[in-house]
N, C-alpha and C positions, 0 to 999 in steps of 0.2 A: 526846305529853306535853310535849315541849320546843319546840313550835311557837312561832315569834315570838321565840325566844331568840337569833336572829342567829347569829354565828359561834362560839358557845360550844363546839360540837363540834370546830371547828378549834383553838380555844384548848386544849382537852384534848389534841389531837394534838401541839400545839406544846410543851406542858408535858411530855408523855411523851418527845418527841424531846430536849428539854433535859435531862431526867433521864438518858436513854441516853447523851447526849454527855458529861455529867458523869462517868458511870461509865467511859466509854472514856478520858476524860482522866485519871482516877485510875489506871486500869490502865496507861496510857502512862507516867505518872510512875513507877510501880513498875518498868516495863520499863527506863526510862532509868537507874534506879539499878542495874540488873543488867547493862546493856551496858557493856563497857569498851573503851577505845581507848588506844593507846600512841603517845606522841610521842617523837621522837628528836632528838638533836643530836650533833655530833662524829662523823658517820658511824656512828651507832649505839653510840657509847661511853657515852652517857648516855641512858637511857630512862625516861620518866615514864608511869605508867599512871593513867588517870582514868576515872570513870564518865561516862556520857553526860550526867549532871547537872552535871559539872564538878568532882566531888570527887576530889582526888588520893588514890589508894589504893596506889600503889607507886612505887618509885624504884630503878633498877638502874644501878649505876655500874661501869664496867670499871676494875679496880684499877690498870691501867697508867697512868691519868691522874693518880694521886696523886703529885705532885711538889711539895714545899713552895714551890719557886720559881714555880710556876704556879697558885697558889691562885686568883687572879682569873679565870684561864682556866676552871678547873673550875667556879667559881661561875657564870660566864657560860653554860657548857654546861648546867648544871643548870637555870638559869632558862629557857634556850632550849627544853630538852626539856619543861619544865612548860608553857610557853606553847604549844608545838606540841600537846601533849596537850589543853590547854584549847580550842584552836581546833578540833581534831578532835572533841572532845566537843560543842562548839557546833554544828558542821556535822551531826553525827549526830543531835543532838536536833532540829534543824530538819528533817532528812530524815524522821525518824519522825513529826514533827508534820504534815509535808506529806502523808505517807501517810494519817494519820488524817483530816485535813480532806478529802482527795480521796475517801476511803471514805465520808464523811458527805455528800458532794455539795456541800461548801462551796467557794467560789471559791478559786482558787489564790492564794497569797500572803496569805491572811487570817491575821492575827496574833492568836492566841488567848493569853490570859494564862497564865503559868506561875508 
């Protein structure tokens, strides 16, 4: 029935694969919102928790660092913990993306949009 239609059958397979990939990407996005990582600074005196998407969801500060004379030190520790959490979130996101692309048989290092 479809003789002479060339690679339309292959096109259908490609479209199906693209839809499957889109579904897996959406599922991964949801997973990244659920995965949390914790960054630390000051030997664990300040901890920042973030989703793997990079959204800051928690901050834990040891009360012993609250000294009015050291306000700038506390601020630096907070920023350092947040940056650490953001870096860990980025690393985790890339790791999960690598797993997805390998599972789909895509080349290593292929950057897919987020």
